[in-house]
C-alpha positions in Angstrom: 99.0 100.9 86.4 99.8 99.2 89.8 97.4 99.7 92.7 98.5 102.3 95.2 99.4 100.8 98.6 97.4 102.1 101.5 98.7 102.5 105.0 96.8 102.8 108.3 97.6 105.7 110.5 97.7 105.7 114.3 99.2 108.0 117.0 101.9 107.4 119.5 100.6 107.0 123.1 103.4 107.3 125.7 103.5 105.0 128.8 102.2 108.0 130.8 99.1 108.1 128.6 100.1 111.3 126.9 99.5 111.5 123.2 101.9 114.1 121.7 99.8 114.6 118.6 96.9 115.9 120.6 99.0 119.0 121.5 100.1 119.3 117.9 96.5 119.3 116.5 95.5 121.9 119.1 98.4 124.2 118.1 97.6 123.8 114.4 94.0 124.9 115.0 95.1 127.8 117.2 97.4 129.1 114.5 94.7 128.8 111.9 91.7 126.7 111.2 92.9 126.6 107.6 96.2 125.1 108.7 94.5 122.4 110.7 92.2 121.5 107.8 95.3 121.3 105.5 97.1 119.0 107.9 94.0 116.8 108.1 93.9 116.7 104.3 97.6 115.9 104.3 97.1 112.9 106.6 94.6 111.5 104.1 97.2 111.9 101.4 99.8 110.3 103.6 97.8 107.1 103.7 98.9 106.3 100.2 102.4 105.2 99.4 102.5 107.2 96.1 102.6 110.4 98.3 105.6 109.3 100.3 108.7 111.3 99.4 109.0 114.3 97.1 108.2 117.7 98.4 105.4 116.4 100.6 107.5 114.3 103.0 111.2 114.0 103.9 113.3 111.6 105.9 114.7 113.1 109.0 116.5 109.9 110.1 116.3 106.3 108.8 113.2 105.8 111.0 111.7 109.2 111.3 109.9 111.1 108.5 108.3 114.5 108.4 105.2 115.7 106.5 105.3 119.4 105.7 102.2 121.5 105.1 102.5 125.2 104.4 99.7 127.8 104.8 100.6 131.4 104.4 103.7 131.9 106.4 103.2 128.9 108.7 104.7 125.5 108.2 103.1 122.6 110.0 105.4 119.6 110.5 104.0 116.2 111.4 106.6 113.6 112.3 105.9 109.9 111.8 107.5 106.5 111.5 106.6 103.3 109.7 105.9 99.9 111.3 105.3 96.5 109.8 101.9 95.8 108.4 101.7 99.1 106.4 101.3 101.2 109.6 102.2 104.8 110.0 102.6 106.1 113.6 102.2 109.8 114.1 104.8 110.9 116.7 104.5 114.7 117.2 104.1 117.9 115.3 104.6 121.7 115.6 104.2 124.9 113.6 107.3 127.0 112.7 107.9 129.8 110.3 111.4 128.6 109.5 112.4 125.8 107.0 114.9 124.2 109.4 114.1 121.8 112.2 115.6 123.0 115.5 118.1 120.5 117.0 116.0 120.2 120.3 112.9 119.4 118.3 114.8 116.8 116.2 116.1 115.1 119.4 112.5 115.2 120.9 111.0 113.4 117.9 113.8 110.8 117.8 113.1 110.1 121.4 109.4 109.6 120.6 110.2 107.2 117.8 112.2 105.1 120.3 109.1 104.7 122.4 107.0 103.2 119.6 106.8 99.4 120.1 108.4 97.5 117.3 105.1 95.6 116.8 102.9 98.7 116.7 
């Protein structure tokens, strides 16, 4: 069996110094400590290529992906992108009770992806 490819995970830092994922992690914990723990466990799974795709992640655009974690009625979404050198850059996340991504949130995360340096 081939060895699973491992990625490193980093977060987007905007030119202003803001880190959108900080707000996301805070909101996950406010909704439920169990949800935050599940997201953290999901990020460990995300490090391994064999977990990319399927019901765990989905492509939003050619460059933006989303990891979905469900706990009770809450759905945490963590958006990320890939960069050369087996890197995953976490862009932003939020909690919703619906299965669809609102258009304004989709636009927001696409804008964040455009701010990731190509060499990141």
